[in-house]
C-alpha positions in Angstrom: 24.6 -6.7 -37.0 27.5 -4.3 -36.5 26.9 -0.8 -35.3 29.3 2.2 -35.4 30.9 3.7 -32.4 28.7 6.8 -32.8 25.5 4.6 -32.7 26.9 2.7 -29.7 27.5 5.9 -27.8 24.1 7.2 -28.7 22.4 4.0 -27.6 24.3 4.2 -24.2 23.2 7.8 -23.6 19.6 6.8 -24.3 19.9 3.9 -21.8 21.6 6.1 -19.2 18.9 8.7 -19.6 16.2 6.1 -19.2 17.8 4.6 -16.1 18.0 8.1 -14.5 14.3 8.6 -15.2 13.4 5.2 -13.7 15.6 5.9 -10.6 13.6 9.1 -10.0 10.2 7.5 -10.5 10.9 4.6 -8.1 12.3 6.9 -5.3 11.1 5.6 -1.9 9.6 7.6 0.9 12.6 8.2 3.3 10.3 7.6 6.3 9.0 4.3 4.9 11.1 2.2 7.3 9.8 4.2 10.2 6.2 3.9 9.1 6.6 0.1 8.8 7.7 -0.2 12.4 4.8 1.9 13.8 2.7 0.1 16.4 -1.0 -0.4 15.5 -2.0 0.8 18.9 -0.9 4.3 17.8 -3.5 4.5 15.0 -7.1 5.6 15.4 -8.7 2.4 14.2 -12.2 1.2 15.3 -12.0 -1.0 18.3 -13.2 -4.0 16.3 -10.3 -3.6 13.9 -7.8 -3.4 16.7 -9.2 -6.5 18.3 -9.0 -8.4 15.0 -5.4 -7.4 14.7 -4.6 -8.3 18.3 -6.3 -11.7 17.9 -4.1 -12.4 14.9 -1.0 -11.2 16.7 -0.5 -8.3 14.2 1.2 -5.5 16.0 3.0 -3.2 13.4 2.3 -1.8 10.0 4.9 -4.2 8.7 2.8 -7.1 10.1 -0.3 -5.8 8.4 1.3 -5.4 5.0 3.0 -8.8 5.2 -0.3 -10.5 6.2 -2.3 -8.6 3.6 0.2 -9.7 0.8 0.3 -13.3 1.9 -3.3 -14.0 3.0 -5.5 -10.9 2.5 -6.9 -9.0 5.5 -10.4 -10.1 4.7 -9.5 -13.6 5.9 -9.1 -12.4 9.5 -11.8 -13.6 11.8 -14.6 -11.0 12.3 -12.9 -8.6 9.8 -15.4 -7.4 7.2 -16.1 -4.5 4.8 -16.2 -1.7 7.3 -12.9 -2.9 8.9 -11.1 -2.9 5.6 -12.4 0.5 4.7 -11.3 1.8 8.1 -7.8 0.4 7.6 -7.5 2.0 4.1 -8.8 5.4 5.4 -6.5 5.5 8.5 -3.5 4.3 6.6 -4.2 6.8 3.8 -4.2 9.6 6.4 -0.6 8.5 7.4 0.6 8.1 3.9 0.7 4.3 4.0 -0.7 2.5 1.0 -1.8 -1.1 1.1 -1.9 -2.9 -2.2 -5.6 -3.0 -3.2 -7.1 -6.1 -4.8 -10.0 -5.7 -7.1 -12.3 -7.0 -4.3 -11.0 -4.4 -1.9 -11.3 -1.6 -4.5 -14.9 -2.6 -5.2 -15.8 -2.4 -1.5 -14.1 1.0 -1.1 -15.8 2.3 -4.3 -19.3 1.1 -3.1 -18.7 2.8 0.3 -17.6 6.1 -1.3 -20.7 6.0 -3.5 -22.9 5.3 -0.5 -21.3 8.3 1.4 -21.9 10.6 -1.6 -25.5 9.5 -2.0 -26.3 9.9 1.7 -25.1 13.5 1.8 
């Protein structure tokens, strides 16, 4: 298939426009690197959550995200539903998002429904 120079230039402009849009959409929080290095002691977690993190030698946000992606936080000893909810809530307050698996999302949704029904 042979295309004309005009069609080629038009196609390039479409690709360039798309790449500019994608670049904007994937812009990263400029403070992300600083957030990754925050110590967990500086967060307002429940004591149980902090003890679980200390026992697993998890000290920074980067440690938590890495552990969560590799093993899942729910595999930590004595770390259950209320702990994972606490982590998501505290991190959300600071603008830190952990990837949520379906299991995590189900737990959070049930908790939110419980909170709404108890009010």
